[in-house]
PQR file with spaces between the fields and no chain letter, atoms N, CA, C, O and H, PARSE charges and radii, in Angstrom:
ATOM       1  N    MET     1       9.017  -24.955   24.557 -0.4000 1.5000
ATOM       2  CA   MET     1       8.466  -23.959   25.137 -0.0000 2.0000
ATOM       3  C    MET     1       9.601  -22.854   25.115  0.5500 1.7000
ATOM       4  O    MET     1       9.212  -21.704   25.319 -0.5500 1.4000
ATOM       5  N    ASP     2      10.703  -23.015   24.935 -0.4000 1.5000
ATOM       6  CA   ASP     2      12.009  -22.040   25.017 -0.0000 2.0000
ATOM       7  C    ASP     2      11.898  -21.390   23.840  0.5500 1.7000
ATOM       8  O    ASP     2      12.304  -20.229   23.795 -0.5500 1.4000
ATOM       9  H    ASP     2      11.019  -23.949   24.770  0.4000 1.0000
ATOM      10  N    ILE     3      11.386  -21.942   22.780 -0.4000 1.5000
ATOM      11  CA   ILE     3      11.187  -21.138   21.536 -0.0000 2.0000
ATOM      12  C    ILE     3      10.403  -19.983   21.533  0.5500 1.7000
ATOM      13  O    ILE     3      10.683  -19.020   20.819 -0.5500 1.4000
ATOM      14  H    ILE     3      11.056  -22.886   22.817  0.4000 1.0000
ATOM      15  N    LEU     4       9.335  -20.016   22.362 -0.4000 1.5000
ATOM      16  CA   LEU     4       8.197  -19.288   22.719 -0.0000 2.0000
ATOM      17  C    LEU     4       9.004  -17.624   23.083  0.5500 1.7000
ATOM      18  O    LEU     4       8.489  -16.533   22.842 -0.5500 1.4000
ATOM      19  H    LEU     4       9.107  -20.798   22.941  0.4000 1.0000
ATOM      20  N    VAL     5      10.236  -17.836   23.651 -0.4000 1.5000
ATOM      21  CA   VAL     5      10.860  -16.719   24.413 -0.0000 2.0000
ATOM      22  C    VAL     5      11.368  -15.783   22.934  0.5500 1.7000
ATOM      23  O    VAL     5      11.424  -14.554   22.968 -0.5500 1.4000
ATOM      24  H    VAL     5      10.655  -18.722   23.847  0.4000 1.0000
ATOM      25  N    TYR     6      11.679  -16.512   21.797 -0.4000 1.5000
ATOM      26  CA   TYR     6      12.205  -15.790   20.876 -0.0000 2.0000
ATOM      27  C    TYR     6      11.213  -15.406   19.756  0.5500 1.7000
ATOM      28  O    TYR     6      11.338  -14.523   18.907 -0.5500 1.4000
ATOM      29  H    TYR     6      11.633  -17.511   21.769  0.4000 1.0000
ATOM      30  N    LEU     7      10.148  -16.318   19.960 -0.4000 1.5000
ATOM      31  CA   LEU     7       9.079  -15.967   18.765 -0.0000 2.0000
ATOM      32  C    LEU     7       8.025  -14.877   19.197  0.5500 1.7000
ATOM      33  O    LEU     7       7.508  -14.085   18.409 -0.5500 1.4000
ATOM      34  H    LEU     7      10.046  -17.036   20.650  0.4000 1.0000
ATOM      35  N    ILE     8       7.826  -14.925   20.279 -0.4000 1.5000
ATOM      36  CA   ILE     8       6.813  -13.619   20.859 -0.0000 2.0000
ATOM      37  C    ILE     8       7.439  -12.075   20.593  0.5500 1.7000
ATOM      38  O    ILE     8       6.798  -11.107   20.183 -0.5500 1.4000
ATOM      39  H    ILE     8       8.246  -15.567   20.920  0.4000 1.0000
ATOM      40  N    PRO     9       8.677  -12.111   20.895 -0.5600 1.5000
ATOM      41  CA   PRO     9       9.296  -10.665   20.565  0.2800 2.0000
ATOM      42  C    PRO     9       9.455  -10.347   19.117  0.5500 1.7000
ATOM      43  O    PRO     9       9.411   -9.203   18.665 -0.5500 1.4000
ATOM      44  N    VAL    10       9.654  -11.495   18.378 -0.4000 1.5000
ATOM      45  CA   VAL    10       9.787  -11.334   16.836 -0.0000 2.0000
ATOM      46  C    VAL    10       8.243  -10.915   16.233  0.5500 1.7000
ATOM      47  O    VAL    10       8.038   -9.923   15.533 -0.5500 1.4000
ATOM      48  H    VAL    10       9.690  -12.424   18.745  0.4000 1.0000
ATOM      49  N    ALA    11       7.219  -11.885   16.659 -0.4000 1.5000
ATOM      50  CA   ALA    11       6.055  -11.571   16.171 -0.0000 2.0000
ATOM      51  C    ALA    11       5.425  -10.083   16.817  0.5500 1.7000
ATOM      52  O    ALA    11       4.481   -9.554   16.230 -0.5500 1.4000
ATOM      53  H    ALA    11       7.385  -12.691   17.227  0.4000 1.0000
ATOM      54  N    LEU    12       5.870   -9.600   17.764 -0.4000 1.5000
ATOM      55  CA   LEU    12       5.545   -8.146   18.345 -0.0000 2.0000
ATOM      56  C    LEU    12       6.269   -7.222   17.457  0.5500 1.7000
ATOM      57  O    LEU    12       5.724   -6.170   17.125 -0.5500 1.4000
ATOM      58  H    LEU    12       6.636  -10.029   18.241  0.4000 1.0000
ATOM      59  N    PHE    13       7.340   -7.494   17.082 -0.4000 1.5000
ATOM      60  CA   PHE    13       8.322   -6.474   16.270 -0.0000 2.0000
ATOM      61  C    PHE    13       7.635   -6.499   14.837  0.5500 1.7000
ATOM      62  O    PHE    13       7.275   -5.451   14.301 -0.5500 1.4000
ATOM      63  H    PHE    13       7.783   -8.349   17.352  0.4000 1.0000
ATOM      64  N    LEU    14       7.480   -7.658   14.283 -0.4000 1.5000
ATOM      65  CA   LEU    14       6.837   -7.558   13.074 -0.0000 2.0000
ATOM      66  C    LEU    14       5.435   -7.014   12.901  0.5500 1.7000
ATOM      67  O    LEU    14       5.162   -6.297   11.939 -0.5500 1.4000
ATOM      68  H    LEU    14       7.772   -8.509   14.718  0.4000 1.0000
ATOM      69  N    GLY    15       4.561   -7.338   13.802 -0.4000 1.5000
ATOM      70  CA   GLY    15       3.462   -6.690   13.986 -0.0000 2.0000
ATOM      71  C    GLY    15       3.539   -4.971   14.282  0.5500 1.7000
ATOM      72  O    GLY    15       2.700   -4.216   13.791 -0.5500 1.4000
ATOM      73  H    GLY    15       4.783   -7.921   14.583  0.4000 1.0000
ATOM      74  N    GLY    16       4.445   -4.578   14.980 -0.4000 1.5000
ATOM      75  CA   GLY    16       4.718   -3.216   15.028 -0.0000 2.0000
ATOM      76  C    GLY    16       5.272   -2.537   13.728  0.5500 1.7000
ATOM      77  O    GLY    16       5.031   -1.365   13.438 -0.5500 1.4000
ATOM      78  H    GLY    16       5.127   -5.192   15.379  0.4000 1.0000
ATOM      79  N    VAL    17       6.050   -3.402   12.959 -0.4000 1.5000
ATOM      80  CA   VAL    17       6.516   -2.802   11.631 -0.0000 2.0000
ATOM      81  C    VAL    17       5.203   -2.658   10.742  0.5500 1.7000
ATOM      82  O    VAL    17       4.943   -1.631   10.115 -0.5500 1.4000
ATOM      83  H    VAL    17       6.246   -4.354   13.195  0.4000 1.0000
ATOM      84  N    GLY    18       4.445   -3.735   10.753 -0.4000 1.5000
ATOM      85  CA   GLY    18       3.213   -3.685    9.855 -0.0000 2.0000
ATOM      86  C    GLY    18       2.335   -2.549   10.253  0.5500 1.7000
ATOM      87  O    GLY    18       1.701   -2.027    9.336 -0.5500 1.4000
ATOM      88  H    GLY    18       4.656   -4.569   11.263  0.4000 1.0000
ATOM      89  N    LEU    19       2.159   -1.995   11.654 -0.4000 1.5000
ATOM      90  CA   LEU    19       1.390   -1.117   12.069 -0.0000 2.0000
ATOM      91  C    LEU    19       2.030    0.280   11.756  0.5500 1.7000
ATOM      92  O    LEU    19       1.310    1.258   11.559 -0.5500 1.4000
ATOM      93  H    LEU    19       2.674   -2.420   12.399  0.4000 1.0000
ATOM      94  N    ALA    20       3.347    0.351   11.716 -0.4000 1.5000
ATOM      95  CA   ALA    20       3.879    1.724   11.468 -0.0000 2.0000
ATOM      96  C    ALA    20       4.016    1.830   10.021  0.5500 1.7000
ATOM      97  O    ALA    20       4.275    2.956    9.595 -0.5500 1.4000
ATOM      98  H    ALA    20       3.933   -0.444   11.877  0.4000 1.0000
ATOM      99  N    GLY    21       3.887    0.838    9.144 -0.4000 1.5000
ATOM     100  CA   GLY    21       3.720    1.014    7.718 -0.0000 2.0000
ATOM     101  C    GLY    21       2.324    1.533    7.427  0.5500 1.7000
ATOM     102  O    GLY    21       2.177    2.517    6.703 -0.5500 1.4000
ATOM     103  H    GLY    21       3.677   -0.077    9.491  0.4000 1.0000
ATOM     104  N    PHE    22       1.358    0.934    7.939 -0.4000 1.5000
ATOM     105  CA   PHE    22       0.130    1.239    7.805 -0.0000 2.0000
ATOM     106  C    PHE    22      -0.182    2.660    8.306  0.5500 1.7000
ATOM     107  O    PHE    22      -0.880    3.384    7.596 -0.5500 1.4000
ATOM     108  H    PHE    22       1.478    0.135    8.527  0.4000 1.0000
ATOM     109  N    LEU    23       0.305    3.118    9.516 -0.4000 1.5000
ATOM     110  CA   LEU    23       0.109    4.606    9.932 -0.0000 2.0000
ATOM     111  C    LEU    23       0.728    5.437    9.000  0.5500 1.7000
ATOM     112  O    LEU    23       0.172    6.497    8.714 -0.5500 1.4000
ATOM     113  H    LEU    23       0.872    2.530   10.093  0.4000 1.0000
ATOM     114  N    TRP    24       1.990    5.074    8.379 -0.4000 1.5000
ATOM     115  CA   TRP    24       2.631    5.743    7.400 -0.0000 2.0000
ATOM     116  C    TRP    24       1.781    6.020    6.089  0.5500 1.7000
ATOM     117  O    TRP    24       1.740    7.102    5.504 -0.5500 1.4000
ATOM     118  H    TRP    24       2.442    4.213    8.611  0.4000 1.0000
ATOM     119  N    ALA    25       1.189    5.004    5.770 -0.4000 1.5000
ATOM     120  CA   ALA    25       0.461    5.041    4.374 -0.0000 2.0000
ATOM     121  C    ALA    25      -0.652    5.792    4.750  0.5500 1.7000
ATOM     122  O    ALA    25      -1.011    6.467    3.785 -0.5500 1.4000
ATOM     123  H    ALA    25       1.222    4.125    6.245  0.4000 1.0000
ATOM     124  N    MET    26      -1.469    6.001    5.886 -0.4000 1.5000
ATOM     125  CA   MET    26      -2.559    6.714    6.211 -0.0000 2.0000
ATOM     126  C    MET    26      -2.088    8.219    6.141  0.5500 1.7000
ATOM     127  O    MET    26      -2.679    9.014    5.411 -0.5500 1.4000
ATOM     128  H    MET    26      -1.178    5.453    6.670  0.4000 1.0000
ATOM     129  N    ARG    27      -1.166    8.536    6.807 -0.4000 1.5000
ATOM     130  CA   ARG    27      -0.630    9.938    6.984 -0.0000 2.0000
ATOM     131  C    ARG    27      -0.175   10.711    5.614  0.5500 1.7000
ATOM     132  O    ARG    27      -0.222   11.930    5.448 -0.5500 1.4000
ATOM     133  H    ARG    27      -0.687    7.890    7.400  0.4000 1.0000
ATOM     134  N    SER    28       0.342    9.594    4.532 -0.4000 1.5000
ATOM     135  CA   SER    28       1.006   10.233    3.379 -0.0000 2.0000
ATOM     136  C    SER    28      -0.199   10.201    2.393  0.5500 1.7000
ATOM     137  O    SER    28       0.133   10.425    1.229 -0.5500 1.4000
ATOM     138  H    SER    28       0.381    8.604    4.667  0.4000 1.0000
ATOM     139  N    GLY    29      -1.472    9.982    2.592 -0.4000 1.5000
ATOM     140  CA   GLY    29      -2.685   10.054    1.715 -0.0000 2.0000
ATOM     141  C    GLY    29      -2.461    8.881    0.663  0.5500 1.7000
ATOM     142  O    GLY    29      -2.452    9.105   -0.548 -0.5500 1.4000
ATOM     143  H    GLY    29      -1.742    9.800    3.538  0.4000 1.0000
ATOM     144  N    GLN    30      -2.297    7.719    1.164 -0.4000 1.5000
ATOM     145  CA   GLN    30      -2.490    6.660   -0.102 -0.0000 2.0000
ATOM     146  C    GLN    30      -3.993    6.191   -0.113  0.5500 1.7000
ATOM     147  O    GLN    30      -4.480    5.571   -1.058 -0.5500 1.4000
ATOM     148  H    GLN    30      -2.305    7.537    2.147  0.4000 1.0000
ATOM     149  N    TYR    31      -4.735    6.570    1.111 -0.4000 1.5000
ATOM     150  CA   TYR    31      -6.176    6.003    0.728 -0.0000 2.0000
ATOM     151  C    TYR    31      -7.028    7.087    0.633  0.5500 1.7000
ATOM     152  O    TYR    31      -8.136    6.941    1.148 -0.5500 1.4000
ATOM     153  H    TYR    31      -4.339    7.074    1.879  0.4000 1.0000
ATOM     154  N    GLU    32      -6.719    8.375   -0.023 -0.4000 1.5000
ATOM     155  CA   GLU    32      -7.417    9.504   -0.132 -0.0000 2.0000
ATOM     156  C    GLU    32      -8.538    9.270   -1.262  0.5500 1.7000
ATOM     157  O    GLU    32      -9.732    9.454   -1.028 -0.5500 1.4000
ATOM     158  H    GLU    32      -5.818    8.493   -0.441  0.4000 1.0000
ATOM     159  N    ASP    33      -8.078    8.873   -2.427 -0.4000 1.5000
ATOM     160  CA   ASP    33      -8.806    8.664   -3.461 -0.0000 2.0000
ATOM     161  C    ASP    33      -9.007    7.233   -3.841  0.5500 1.7000
ATOM     162  O    ASP    33      -8.295    6.657   -4.664 -0.5500 1.4000
ATOM     163  H    ASP    33      -7.108    8.723   -2.617  0.4000 1.0000
ATOM     164  N    LEU    34      -9.911    6.736   -3.267 -0.4000 1.5000
ATOM     165  CA   LEU    34     -10.123    5.419   -3.612 -0.0000 2.0000
ATOM     166  C    LEU    34     -10.895    5.108   -4.910  0.5500 1.7000
ATOM     167  O    LEU    34     -10.661    4.053   -5.499 -0.5500 1.4000
ATOM     168  H    LEU    34     -10.489    7.204   -2.598  0.4000 1.0000
ATOM     169  N    ASP    35     -11.713    5.892   -5.333 -0.4000 1.5000
ATOM     170  CA   ASP    35     -12.666    5.866   -6.618 -0.0000 2.0000
ATOM     171  C    ASP    35     -11.768    6.500   -7.728  0.5500 1.7000
ATOM     172  O    ASP    35     -12.238    6.312   -8.850 -0.5500 1.4000
ATOM     173  H    ASP    35     -11.903    6.750   -4.855  0.4000 1.0000
ATOM     174  N    GLY    36     -10.633    7.183   -7.707 -0.4000 1.5000
ATOM     175  CA   GLY    36      -9.861    7.627   -8.877 -0.0000 2.0000
ATOM     176  C    GLY    36      -9.443    6.575   -9.462  0.5500 1.7000
ATOM     177  O    GLY    36      -9.826    6.460  -10.626 -0.5500 1.4000
ATOM     178  H    GLY    36     -10.251    7.336   -6.796  0.4000 1.0000
ATOM     179  N    ALA    37      -8.678    5.629   -8.993 -0.4000 1.5000
ATOM     180  CA   ALA    37      -8.048    4.401   -9.812 -0.0000 2.0000
ATOM     181  C    ALA    37      -9.313    3.639  -10.614  0.5500 1.7000
ATOM     182  O    ALA    37      -9.239    3.369  -11.813 -0.5500 1.4000
ATOM     183  H    ALA    37      -8.367    5.722   -8.047  0.4000 1.0000
ATOM     184  N    ALA    38     -10.310    3.377   -9.909 -0.4000 1.5000
ATOM     185  CA   ALA    38     -11.353    2.695  -10.542 -0.0000 2.0000
ATOM     186  C    ALA    38     -11.931    3.520  -11.844  0.5500 1.7000
ATOM     187  O    ALA    38     -12.331    2.819  -12.774 -0.5500 1.4000
ATOM     188  H    ALA    38     -10.370    3.596   -8.935  0.4000 1.0000
ATOM     189  N    ALA    39     -12.018    5.069  -12.001 -0.4000 1.5000
ATOM     190  CA   ALA    39     -12.343    5.599  -12.955 -0.0000 2.0000
ATOM     191  C    ALA    39     -11.379    5.789  -13.861  0.5500 1.7000
ATOM     192  O    ALA    39     -11.867    5.877  -14.988 -0.5500 1.4000
ATOM     193  H    ALA    39     -11.693    5.638  -11.246  0.4000 1.0000
ATOM     194  N    ARG    40      -9.938    5.912  -13.838 -0.4000 1.5000
ATOM     195  CA   ARG    40      -8.947    6.060  -14.588 -0.0000 2.0000
ATOM     196  C    ARG    40      -8.876    4.974  -15.358  0.5500 1.7000
ATOM     197  O    ARG    40      -8.385    5.141  -16.474 -0.5500 1.4000
ATOM     198  H    ARG    40      -9.541    5.841  -12.923  0.4000 1.0000
ATOM     199  N    ILE    41      -9.275    3.789  -15.028 -0.4000 1.5000
ATOM     200  CA   ILE    41      -9.125    2.576  -15.926 -0.0000 2.0000
ATOM     201  C    ILE    41     -10.115    2.707  -17.115  0.5500 1.7000
ATOM     202  O    ILE    41      -9.958    2.061  -18.152 -0.5500 1.4000
ATOM     203  H    ILE    41      -9.674    3.653  -14.121  0.4000 1.0000
ATOM     204  N    LEU    42     -11.120    3.552  -16.923 -0.4000 1.5000
ATOM     205  CA   LEU    42     -12.142    3.661  -18.141 -0.0000 2.0000
ATOM     206  C    LEU    42     -11.664    4.425  -18.997  0.5500 1.7000
ATOM     207  O    LEU    42     -12.207    4.234  -20.085 -0.5500 1.4000
ATOM     208  H    LEU    42     -11.248    4.077  -16.081  0.4000 1.0000
ATOM     209  N    PHE    43     -10.691    5.416  -19.024 -0.4000 1.5000
ATOM     210  CA   PHE    43     -10.435    6.352  -19.888 -0.0000 2.0000
ATOM     211  C    PHE    43      -9.218    5.669  -20.939  0.5500 1.7000
ATOM     212  O    PHE    43      -8.330    4.945  -20.490 -0.5500 1.4000
ATOM     213  H    PHE    43     -10.250    5.571  -18.140  0.4000 1.0000
ATOM     214  N    ASP    44      -9.315    5.962  -22.142 -0.4000 1.5000
ATOM     215  CA   ASP    44      -8.227    5.382  -23.060 -0.0000 2.0000
ATOM     216  C    ASP    44      -7.208    6.725  -23.339  0.5500 1.7000
ATOM     217  O    ASP    44      -7.531    7.791  -23.862 -0.5500 1.4000
ATOM     218  H    ASP    44     -10.038    6.550  -22.506  0.4000 1.0000
ATOM     219  N    ASP    45      -6.059    6.376  -22.889 -0.4000 1.5000
ATOM     220  CA   ASP    45      -4.758    7.191  -23.211 -0.0000 2.0000
ATOM     221  C    ASP    45      -4.202    6.949  -24.409  0.5500 1.7000
ATOM     222  O    ASP    45      -3.404    7.813  -24.772 -0.5500 1.4000
ATOM     223  H    ASP    45      -5.797    5.509  -22.463  0.4000 1.0000
ATOM     224  N    ASP    46      -4.392    5.952  -25.212 -0.4000 1.5000
ATOM     225  CA   ASP    46      -3.670    5.700  -26.383 -0.0000 2.0000
ATOM     226  C    ASP    46      -4.157    6.708  -27.508  0.5500 1.7000
ATOM     227  O    ASP    46      -5.341    7.026  -27.617 -0.5500 1.4000
ATOM     228  H    ASP    46      -5.041    5.250  -24.917  0.4000 1.0000
ATOM     229  N    HIS    47      -3.345    7.094  -28.178 -0.4000 1.5000
ATOM     230  CA   HIS    47      -3.558    7.984  -29.379 -0.0000 2.0000
ATOM     231  C    HIS    47      -3.228    7.005  -30.813  0.5500 1.7000
ATOM     232  O    HIS    47      -2.227    6.326  -31.041 -0.5500 1.4000
ATOM     233  H    HIS    47      -2.383    6.836  -28.089  0.4000 1.0000
ATOM     234  N    PRO    48      -4.271    7.179  -31.537 -0.5600 1.5000
ATOM     235  CA   PRO    48      -4.283    6.412  -32.928  0.2800 2.0000
ATOM     236  C    PRO    48      -3.245    6.472  -33.818  0.5500 1.7000
ATOM     237  O    PRO    48      -3.006    5.569  -34.619 -0.5500 1.4000
ATOM     238  N    ASN    49      -2.355    7.904  -33.685 -0.4000 1.5000
ATOM     239  CA   ASN    49      -1.098    7.830  -34.555 -0.0000 2.0000
ATOM     240  C    ASN    49       0.173    7.367  -33.725  0.5500 1.7000
ATOM     241  O    ASN    49       1.279    7.289  -34.261 -0.5500 1.4000
ATOM     242  H    ASN    49      -2.549    8.638  -33.034  0.4000 1.0000
ATOM     243  N    GLY    50      -0.012    7.104  -32.567 -0.4000 1.5000
ATOM     244  CA   GLY    50       1.132    6.660  -31.710 -0.0000 2.0000
ATOM     245  C    GLY    50       1.765    7.807  -31.169  0.5500 1.7000
ATOM     246  O    GLY    50       2.741    7.613  -30.444 -0.5500 1.4000
ATOM     247  H    GLY    50      -0.909    7.167  -32.131  0.4000 1.0000
ATOM     248  N    LYS    51       1.321    9.164  -31.426 -0.4000 1.5000
ATOM     249  CA   LYS    51       2.238   10.006  -30.654 -0.0000 2.0000
ATOM     250  C    LYS    51       1.575   10.632  -29.556  0.5500 1.7000
ATOM     251  O    LYS    51       0.346   10.665  -29.600 -0.5500 1.4000
ATOM     252  H    LYS    51       0.528    9.321  -32.015  0.4000 1.0000
ATOM     253  N    THR    52       2.120   11.095  -28.655 -0.4000 1.5000
ATOM     254  CA   THR    52       1.616   11.825  -27.341 -0.0000 2.0000
ATOM     255  C    THR    52       1.597   13.250  -27.606  0.5500 1.7000
ATOM     256  O    THR    52       2.001   13.744  -28.659 -0.5500 1.4000
ATOM     257  H    THR    52       3.119   11.068  -28.619  0.4000 1.0000
ATOM     258  N    ARG    53       1.159   13.847  -26.708 -0.4000 1.5000
ATOM     259  CA   ARG    53       0.522   15.394  -26.993 -0.0000 2.0000
ATOM     260  C    ARG    53       1.934   16.104  -26.622  0.5500 1.7000
ATOM     261  O    ARG    53       2.040   17.329  -26.668 -0.5500 1.4000
ATOM     262  H    ARG    53       0.831   13.445  -25.853  0.4000 1.0000
C-alpha cells in the first residue's frame, strides 16, 4: 500500500500533462479542418514528367 503514495501523484501528473497537451492542440487549431485531410488524399499531386511547378 505504500506504493500508492508514489503512484497516485505520478498518475495525476501524467493526466495533467495529457490534458495540457490536449488543450494546447485545441487552442492551436489542430482540430479545425477535419475534412480537409480526407479530401486531400483524393487529389493527385504527381506530374507525369516528374517536374514540379
